Structures are given as C-alpha cells and as structure tokens.
N, C-alpha and C positions, 0 to 999 in steps of 0.2 A: 402568306404564311409567316408566322412570327419565328424569328430565329431564337433558339434557346441556347444561350451561352452557358457553359458550365465550367466551373473552375476545377481543374484536376489537382487534387491534393497529393503531393509527393508522400510516399510512405515514410513514416518516421522510423529511423534506424534505431534499433535497440540491440546493443552488442551482447546482451545477456540471453538472447534467444538464438539458437543455432540455425544455420541456413536450411539444413534438412531436418526432418522430424527425428525425434528420439526413437530408438528401437521400441517396438510394442510387444510386451509391456516393459517398462523401465521403472526403477525405484531409486529415489535419492538416497545416497549413503549417509547423508547428514541428518535429514529430517523425516525420512520415510515416506515422502510424498510419491504417489504412483502416477506415472504417465501411461495411459491406456486408451485405446480407441480415439486418439487425437486430443485428449484432454488430461489435465492434471486433476487428481482427486485424492482425498484422504481415504485410506482403507485401514481397517483394523489389522489385517494380515496382508502383506504384499503377495502378489501372485508368485507361484513357483517358477523357477527358471527365468526370473525377471533380470534384465540387463541392469548393471550398476551405472549410475550417473550422478551428477550433482545438479540439482534443479536451478533455474535462473534466480530464484529468491535467495537460496543459500550462497550462490556465487556473488550476488550483490552484497549480501551481509558480510561475506569474507573480504570483499574488496572495499567495503565502506562506502559504496556508491548508491546513495539514496535516490528515490524517485519522488519523494515528497518530504517537506518539512512542515511541522506544525509548531507554532509558537503561541502559547497561551499565557497571557499576562494580566496583571491587575490586582488591586487590593482584595477583590472578591475571592481570590484563590487562598488567601490566608486562612479563612474559616471554612472553606469548602474543598480543600485540596483532595481529600480522600474520595469525596463524591465525584469530583471531576475526573480523577484517575479511574474510578470504577466505570464512569460513563464512557471514557475513551477505550477502555479494555472491552466493554460490551460491544462497542462499535467495531473493534478489531475482530472479535469473535464472529459477529454477523457477516462481516466482509470476507473472512476466511472461509466461510461456508460456501459462498458463491465464487470466490476467487482465491484459491489456495495459495497463490504466490504473493498475496497481499499480507504483509506482516509488519509489525513494529520492529525496527532494527535496534533502537535503543531509546531511552527516555532519561532526561536529566531534569531533576526537580531541585529548584533553588529559590527559596523564599516565595515571592509572588510571581514566579515564572516557571513554566514547564515547557521543555523543548522535546519534541518527538520527531524521530526520523523514521520514515516508512520505506518499504521496498519499491512501491509504486504509487502513483498519484491518486488512484481511486480511494485507497484507504485514508490518505491525508484529507481528501475532500469529505469522506464520510465522517471522520473524526470531527472536523470543523463543523459540519452540519449538525452532528449529534450534540456537541457542546452548545452550539448556538440555540438549537431547539429546546434544550433542557434549561439553559441559564440565561438566554437572551444575550445581551452585550453587543459588541461591534465585531462583525466577521468580514474579513477580506480574503479573497482568493486571487492569487497571481500566478497565471500559467506562463511558463517560459515558451517563447515562440520557437517552433522547430524542434522542441525537445519534449520528451515525456517526463515533465517535472512540474510540480505544483508547490507553491509556497502559500501556506495558510497562516493567517494572523487573526487571533481572537483576543479581545480585551474587554474586561469589565472591572470598573472601579467601585 
C-alpha cells in the first residue's frame, strides 16, 4: 500500500477578517456592503435592523494596507493610457461582482507608468491578466510567501 504524504498548509492569517462571524445581517457604514448568510454582497437596499460594522475592504483602505500592487510601464502607455485604464476598471467591476471585497484602493498615473493598489491579491491578478490579454506585453506575477499579497508587473514598449 502506497503511503500518501500530504503537506498541510498553515492557514494564512488576515488581520482584516474577524475571528468570529459578523452579525447576520450586517451592513458596512462606509460602503454599504451587506454581510448576510455568511457572505458579503452588494444590495440596493440594506436589510432592516442590520448591525453596523466596517467591512474588511474599507478597513484595509483606511489603513492603507494593500493586498496587491500592479505596476504598468512602457512607452505603449503614452498613446493608450485611456484604453488601459478603462480595461483595468472593467476588470475591477467584474471582480467586484464575484468578490465584493476586491477593490482598487488608489491609482497613480505618471507618464509611461501606472501604479494601482488593490485590497486583495485576486483583483491585482485579474487586472494583470486583463491588460496582458488585451495588449500582450510582458507580465510577471510575484506572490509573497506566507502572505496574502501579490505584486504584478506588466511592461510593453
């Protein structure tokens, strides 16, 4: 009988998630995100008598503690900056539908360089892949070991 070794992965600690669940239902006082039935979701109107809280994404934004960084560089951006920004905004909207905590924290545009900070690594990866799929170029993903953090670099000259 073959022995199957399995590597037990330690749980990655995220200080922005509370140890116990939020009250059901709860609504974020900053962005209006609703926590109900164990998930975060966008709703047009929050449930009546919902508990007040600040969601993990808003807490990260307030603290300036990003989960992903995207760096877009190259001469290509000079003539296509608006298109590239529209592509990354569409990527954000698509990710927010599936994962409401995934948001762009801020974006700095400077010449042939765009820097984007995201609340979590999933959005950083999705932005990098969307830009690469649309405009080709050189894409590099660098995950930090033991952390929920991703650094994305894309370049096209």
